[in-house]
C-alpha positions in Angstrom: -0.3 0.5 -0.3 1.1 3.5 -0.8 3.0 5.0 1.8 2.1 7.9 3.0 4.2 10.6 5.7 4.0 13.8 7.0 3.5 15.4 10.2 -0.3 16.3 9.9 -1.8 20.1 11.0 -5.2 20.6 11.9 -7.0 23.5 11.2 -6.8 26.5 13.0 -11.0 27.5 13.4 -12.1 28.2 16.8 -13.2 25.1 18.9 -15.1 25.7 22.0 -13.3 23.4 23.9 -10.9 25.2 25.9 -9.0 21.8 26.5 -8.6 21.6 23.0 -8.2 25.1 22.0 -4.6 25.6 24.9 -3.2 21.7 23.0 -0.2 21.9 22.3 0.9 21.0 18.4 0.9 17.1 18.0 5.0 17.1 17.8 4.9 13.1 15.9 4.9 11.8 12.1 2.4 8.8 11.5 0.9 6.9 8.2 -1.6 4.6 7.4 -1.6 1.2 6.0 -4.8 0.0 4.8 -6.1 -3.5 5.4 -8.9 -4.6 3.0 -12.1 -5.4 4.9 -13.9 -9.3 2.9 -17.9 -9.5 1.6 -17.4 -13.8 1.6 -20.5 -14.4 -0.8 -19.8 -11.9 -3.2 -15.7 -12.3 -3.2 -15.6 -8.3 -3.0 -14.4 -6.0 -0.8 -16.1 -4.3 1.6 -14.2 -1.9 2.7 -10.2 -0.6 4.4 -9.4 -0.2 7.8 -7.3 2.6 8.5 -4.7 1.6 10.8 -1.5 4.2 12.1 1.6 2.8 12.1 5.1 4.6 12.2 6.4 7.0 9.7 9.0 3.6 8.2 6.4 0.9 8.8 6.2 1.3 12.6 3.8 -0.9 14.6 0.6 0.8 15.8 2.1 0.4 20.1 5.3 3.2 18.3 2.4 5.6 17.6 0.1 5.4 20.5 1.9 5.2 22.8 2.7 8.8 22.3 -0.4 9.4 22.7 -1.8 11.3 26.2 -4.4 13.4 27.6 -2.6 16.4 26.7 -2.5 15.8 22.3 -5.2 13.0 22.2 -7.4 15.6 20.6 -5.1 16.9 17.9 -3.9 13.0 17.9 -7.3 12.1 17.4 -8.3 15.0 14.5 -5.6 14.4 12.5 -6.2 10.3 12.2 -9.7 11.7 11.1 -8.0 13.9 7.9 -5.2 11.6 7.3 -7.1 8.5 7.0 -9.8 10.5 4.3 -7.1 11.7 2.5 -4.8 8.6 2.0 -7.8 6.7 1.0 -9.0 9.3 -1.4 -4.7 9.3 -2.6 -5.2 5.4 -3.2 -7.9 5.4 -5.0 -10.3 3.3 -2.1 -13.9 3.5 -3.5 -15.7 1.4 -1.0 -16.1 1.8 2.8 -13.4 3.7 5.4 -13.2 2.5 8.8 -11.9 4.9 10.8 -10.9 4.2 14.6 -11.8 7.3 17.2 -11.1 7.9 20.6 -14.2 8.4 22.3 -11.9 10.1 25.2 -11.0 12.8 23.2 -14.0 13.8 21.6 -15.9 16.6 24.0 -18.8 18.0 21.1 -19.4 15.9 18.6 -21.4 18.6 16.6 -18.1 20.7 17.0 -15.0 17.6 17.0 -16.4 16.5 13.5 -15.7 19.6 11.8 -12.9 18.4 10.3 -13.4 15.6 8.9 -16.3 17.3 7.3 -13.9 19.3 5.8 -11.3 16.4 4.9 -14.5 14.3 2.9 -15.1 17.6 0.9 -11.6 18.4 0.0 -10.9 14.7 -0.7 -14.1 14.7 -2.4 -14.6 11.1 -0.4 -18.5 10.7 0.6 -19.2 10.7 4.3 -21.3 7.4 4.0 -18.3 5.7 3.1 -17.4 6.4 6.1 -17.1 4.1 9.0 -16.3 5.1 12.3 -15.2 2.6 14.9 -14.5 2.7 18.6 -12.6 -0.8 20.5 -14.6 -2.0 23.2 -11.1 -2.6 25.1 -10.9 0.8 25.2 -12.3 2.0 28.9 -14.5 4.9 28.0 -15.1 7.2 30.8 -18.8 8.0 30.3 -20.2 5.5 28.3 -23.7 7.2 28.1 -21.1 10.1 26.4 -20.2 7.6 23.9 -23.6 6.6 23.2 -24.3 10.4 22.4 -21.5 10.3 20.3 -22.7 7.0 18.2 -26.0 8.3 17.7 -24.8 11.9 16.7 -22.6 10.4 13.9 -25.5 7.4 12.7 -27.6 11.3 12.6 -24.8 13.3 10.9 -24.9 10.0 8.4 -21.5 8.1 9.0 -21.8 4.3 9.4 -20.4 2.9 13.5 -19.2 -0.1 14.5 -17.7 -1.5 17.9 -15.0 -3.3 17.6 -12.7 -6.2 19.6 -16.8 -7.1 20.8 -16.0 -9.8 23.6 -13.0 -8.3 25.2 -13.7 -5.2 26.9 -15.3 -3.4 29.1 -18.0 -2.8 27.5 -20.3 -5.7 26.2 -23.5 -6.5 26.2 -24.5 -3.3 28.1 -23.2 -0.6 25.5 -24.8 -2.9 22.8 -28.4 -2.6 24.7 -27.9 1.2 24.9 -26.3 1.7 21.5 -26.9 -0.4 17.9 -24.1 0.1 15.4 -24.1 -0.3 12.2 -21.0 -3.6 12.5 -20.0 -5.3 15.4 -16.7 -6.8 15.2 -16.0 -9.9 16.7 -12.4 -9.8 18.5 -9.5 -12.0 17.6 -9.0 -13.9 20.6 -12.5 -15.3 19.5 -11.9 -16.2 16.1 -8.6 -17.9 16.9 -8.7 -21.1 16.7 -12.5 -21.2 16.4 -13.2 -24.5 14.8 -11.4 -26.4 17.3 -13.1 -24.9 20.3 -16.7 -25.7 21.2 -16.4 -22.2 23.6 -15.7 -20.3 21.6 -17.8 -21.3 18.8 -21.1 -21.1 21.1 -20.3 -17.4 22.2 -20.1 -16.4 18.3 -23.0 -18.1 17.8 -24.5 -16.1 20.8 -23.3 -13.1 19.3 -24.3 -13.7 15.9 -27.5 -14.6 16.9 -28.1 -11.6 18.8 -27.2 -9.1 16.1 -29.5 -10.6 13.4 -32.3 -10.4 15.9 -30.5 -6.1 16.1 -30.3 -6.0 12.5 -26.6 -5.5 12.8 -24.2 -6.6 10.5 -21.3 -8.8 12.4 -17.7 -8.6 11.0 -15.1 -11.3 12.0 -11.4 -9.2 12.2 -8.2 -11.5 12.6 -8.5 -14.2 10.9 -5.1 -16.7 9.6 -6.3 -20.3 8.5 -8.9 -21.6 6.0 -10.5 -23.5 8.6 -11.0 -20.5 10.8 -12.6 -18.6 7.7 -14.7 -22.1 6.9 -16.2 -22.1 10.3 -17.2 -18.7 10.3 -19.0 -18.7 7.6 -20.4 -22.2 8.4 -21.6 -19.7 11.7 -23.3 -17.4 9.4 -20.8 -14.3 9.4 -19.9 -12.8 5.8 -18.1 -9.6 6.6 -14.3 -11.2 7.0 -11.0 -9.8 7.8 -7.2 -10.8 8.7 -3.8 -12.2 7.7 -5.8 -15.3 5.7 -7.2 -12.3 3.1 -4.2 -9.4 3.2 -2.1 -8.1 5.7 -2.1 -4.3 6.5 1.4 -3.6 4.9 2.8 -0.9 3.0 1.7 -1.9 -0.2 -0.2 -1.5 -3.2 -4.0 -1.6 -2.9 -5.2 -4.9 -5.2 -2.8 -7.1 -3.3 -5.4 -9.0 -2.2 -5.6 -12.9 -3.3 -8.8 -14.3 -4.4 -7.2 -17.7 -3.8 -7.7 -17.5 0.3 -11.4 -16.4 -0.5 
């Protein structure tokens, strides 16, 4: 995938929250790798997830470890703008999934403005943007997260809960808000064909989501056996090394042999 590296600068438009207005410059560089999400039934690419990497392809941890309370807002905004710009430059026509930090969003209607501006500037439809939050992030105020989700849906964005089954919220969050997509945690996917317990749990999640009209995406798939087992359960959206690694190479390197 094409390497896109630079220091991201956030627009200097007035921000209502004093924490944002007084924040220091981000102070470090990062880039993105885009990993495809596969729709198995049609053998097509459903979308791409933008994953942060260091400027020379270093791990996401090398970037995220530099994020703190002082630069969290600017980092979150830079991720949104950079992911959209990169997707546009790569010619991505499918959905674009962007991870966001709910603890960095003070007022959804204010914090989303840079995203709108980037989508307009790079001619990327907001209807093709998915905002996902990892269930593993300890959200300080769940009602605030639910409000963010509702606002994003109202603006026309898709929403997703990542790493479902591994975090702090679980079914309680799902009872308060039903996203467009639930992404099953890769630990439940790993070796699922060998574990009756994992199969039962994933079947349960899939059944609940079907009742709530939520699409289920299985991530972290590495083997044909995992793919086949999940397909038998009824999961159609998949992501993982079996299909394509999130490496810094050209879009279009997904091998249909693994589908």
